[in-house]
Structures are given as structure tokens and as C-alpha cells.
Residue, then its C-alpha position, 0 to 999 in steps of 0.5 A: m500500500s503506497t503512501s506517496s511519501h516524499a523526503a525531498p520537495l516535489t517538482a514538476s517535469a522540466s517540460s511542463h508549461c501552464r495551460s493558461c499563460d504558458a509559464p514554466l510549471q515548477a511548484v507542486l500542490v500534491d502528488l496523488g500517485t498513479t490512478p486509473l481514470a476516475n469514471d472508467l468503471i469496469s464491467p464484470e466481463d473486463l475484471g480479468q483485464p489490466e487497467t491503465y494508470y496515469p500520474l495524478l500530479a497537481l501543479v501551481c503556476g507561479q505567474c497566473f496561479l492556475v492549479q492544474l494537471e499535466e495532460f496525460v489523457a486525451p479528452e476523447n478518451i474520457f468523455n466520448d462515452y460518459v457515465y455521469f448523468s446530472s439528472y440523478s442528483q435531485s439537489w442539482l436538478r433544483h439548482a439548475q431550475a433555480y438558475v434558469e428562473m434567476i438568469s431568465d429574469r436577470l437578462a430578460l430572456g424570452t422566445d427571441s433569445f438564444v441560449v447555448e450550454i456547453a457540456s450540457n450533459d443529459g439536458y438537466l438544465l436546458k429542459n427548463f429553457v425549453a419549457r419556457g419557450t427559449r430557443c436553446l442548444g446543448i453542446e455535449p461530447a459524450r454521445n450516450v449522454a447527448d442522446a439522453a438530452r435529445s430524448l427530453g426534447v433538448a436540441t444537442e450537438c455532439s461535439f467538443f467546444g472550442k474556437g472552431t465549434a463556436e464559429d460553426i455554431a454562430a454561422r448556423h444558429g446565430m450568436a448566443d445571448l447567454i452561454v452556460a458553462n457549468n463545471v466544464l471550464a476545468h475539464t478542458p486541456d486547451l483552455n485558451d482555445f475554449i475561451a476563444g470559443f466563448e469570445r466568438l460565440l457570444a453576441p454583443g451585450g451577451t453574458i456567459t455564466i461559468e460555474a466551477p468549484h473554488v480552489l480556495n475551498l479545495l485548499e482550506q478544506a483539503q478537498f484533494d479528492t476533487i483532483y482527478h484526470e477529468h479536471f485539468s484545472y482548479l479555478s480561482l477568480l484570480a486565474v479565471d480573470n487572467a485567462m478571460t482578460r487575455h481573450g478580450l473578456k471580463v468577469f463583471d460579477v460573481d456569486e458564491l455557491k454551496t455546490h460541489g463543496g463551494s463553487l463560484r459562478y462567474y458572470v463574463c461579458h465582452s470587455p469593457g462591457e458591464p461595470e465590475s460588481d462589489n461581489v468581484a471586489r469582495v471575492r478578489e480580496r478574500e483570495a488575496r487574504a488567503g494568499l492565492d497569489q503566493l506560492g507559499t500558500y500551496e505548500g503543506f497540502q501534501a501532508r494534509a492529504r496524507r493525514i486524511k489517508f492514514d485516518l481513513i485507512d486506520f478506521l477501515l482496518q479497525a472496522a475489519r478487525d472488529g468484524k464490521t462491514v463497511a459499504c460506500y455510497g456513490a460511485a463518484a469520481k472524487g470517491n475513486t481518487l480517495l480510494n485509489y490514493c489510499g490503496i483501498d479495495h474490496d478487502l476493506i469495503a464490501f460494496a458501493v451503491d449508486r442511484n445511477p442505473h448506468k453504474q449499477g453492475q459495474h465495478l469501481p476503477g482500481s479498487r474493483i469494488p462492485i456497485l449495487a443499487p441503493e436498495q441492496l443496503f437494506f438486504l446486506k445491512p452494512d455497519y458503516l456507510l462511507i459517503l464518498p460524494w461528501n458534498l451531497k451527504e445531507e441529501i444522501m443521509g436523507e435518502v437512506e435514513g432507514v439504514r440507522k434502524w440496524g445501527c448503521r452509521f454514516v462516515w465521511a473522510i473529507p475534510e477530516l474523518e467523521i462518524a455521524p452519531 
């Protein structure tokens, strides 16, 4: 069981350059060893086949302070056939519906408006615009997920987004009054091509909204499990503002959200565009106080990740010695980073459950833990339920509250190991 410990300071490879500003990358945030792709579930018939492991090393740019991974995996190998469907989280569906109502009122969107969502997944958000009669188009690279969106009546093109795609869509459909990009900016390796696409597709006077986990929360709450190969970048207002400015765009407002363990919603327009809000100044000041513009702030994160790793392993080993059964809830990407960094497999965790039927019957990558339907909890009756998507723990505990009847206790590991009473 590897501990990923290092006696000497961690360093990046000499060829590493920032995907935003192209400065050489030398500072390392955390080395999580080598892991398989976090969403690359294993079918029963493939259990006898080897898996490919890739380095999982998060770096920090000393110029624009973008936290990022080196690109070891082409996005085509991650997103063409995807097992994440947004519609299986009720809290996320409510979040999307509330956003559509808010932004439609704020921008006075109507039947003559045009909305484009990038990485539109299974139509979870755009279906709300369809219901309002607003013309919209989804851009989704995963064919199976795009098909699910079309079945809801959401017009969807199966494509990766960038400058070329943006120019093509603008020519065929017109420029967008609103571009929605939820939890996708972090997923693109060619950040500059992606943002250039924003600039080409956005209509004059139009607005882009971008939601992404705030790297400040990752640092403050030791959320290292949110680091995986799909997430090429880990974003702050500082880094996003730098990247947008380079392409003639401007962050003019920002909302602080609770989603995904703490996110920011950036409002972006063509520069000079809208005046900058007080919210931008407030978040910028918060990031400055936290030292996000100083490399020293990022030191010591490896030791925090290692402490969480050891605490979780200690708990699981003690549970095994006591003859207790541990299951986990959620075949989530963040959970697979945690399990693989800790070297945990089905010797310590008997099974996982997940509401997504596309994941049931599969096995988690690396750990090979089988994935069952949540109903199986009430037949197999584990003693502990480790919640891997800790950002949804309240929702999950409510969904399976009945497990408490036989004394099952909820556990989560981030930001520190907790066992619910």
C-alpha cells in the first residue's frame, strides 16, 4: 500500500508549461500517485483485464496561479462515452431550475433569445429553457449522454467546444445571448482555445455564466479528492480573470455557491462591457487574504492529504478487525481518487451503491469494488456507510435514513474523518 511519501520537495517535469499563460510549471500542490481514470468503471466481463494508470500530479503556476494537471489523457478518451448523468442528483436538478428562473429574469430572456450550454450533459438544465419557450442548444461530447438530452426534447450537438465549434455554431444558429458553462471550464486541456470559443460565440451585450468549484475551498478544506484526470484545472477568480482578460473578456460579477463543496459562478461579458460588481471586489480580496497569489500558500497540502489517508485507512482496518462491514455510497469520481490514493479495495469495503442505473453492475476503477443499487443496503445491512460524494451527504443521509434502524452509521473522510452519531 503506497503512501506517496516524499523526503525531498516535489517538482514538476522540466517540460511542463501552464495551460493558461504558458509559464514554466515548477511548484507542486500534491502528488496523488498513479490512478486509473476516475469514471472508467469496469464491467464484470473486463475484471480479468489490466487497467491503465496515469500520474495524478497537481501543479501551481507561479505567474497566473492556475492549479492544474499535466495532460496525460486525451479528452476523447474520457468523455466520448460518459457515465455521469446530472439528472440523478435531485439537489442539482433544483439548482439548475433555480438558475434558469434567476438568469431568465436577470437578462430578460424570452422566445427571441438564444441560449447555448456547453457540456450540457443529459439536458438537466436546458429542459427548463425549453419549457419556457427559449430557443436553446446543448453542446455535449459524450454521445450516450447527448442522446439522453435529445430524448427530453433538448436540441444537442455532439461535439467538443472550442474556437472552431463556436464559429460553426454562430454561422448556423446565430450568436448566443447567454452561454452556460457549468463545471466544464476545468475539464478542458486547451483552455485558451475554449475561451476563444466563448469570445466568438457570444453576441454583443451577451453574458456567459461559468460555474466551477473554488480552489480556495479545495485548499482550506483539503478537498484533494476533487483532483482527478477529468479536471485539468482548479479555478480561482484570480486565474479565471487572467485567462478571460487575455481573450478580450471580463468577469463583471460573481456569486458564491454551496455546490460541489463551494463553487463560484462567474458572470463574463465582452470587455469593457458591464461595470465590475462589489461581489468581484469582495471575492478578489478574500483570495488575496488567503494568499492565492503566493506560492507559499500551496505548500503543506501534501501532508494534509496524507493525514486524511492514514485516518481513513486506520478506521477501515479497525472496522475489519472488529468484524464490521463497511459499504460506500456513490460511485463518484472524487470517491475513486480517495480510494485509489489510499490503496483501498474490496478487502476493506464490501460494496458501493449508486442511484445511477448506468453504474449499477459495474465495478469501481482500481479498487474493483462492485456497485449495487441503493436498495441492496437494506438486504446486506452494512455497519458503516462511507459517503464518498461528501458534498451531497445531507441529501444522501436523507435518502437512506432507514439504514440507522440496524445501527448503521454514516462516515465521511473529507475534510477530516467523521462518524455521524
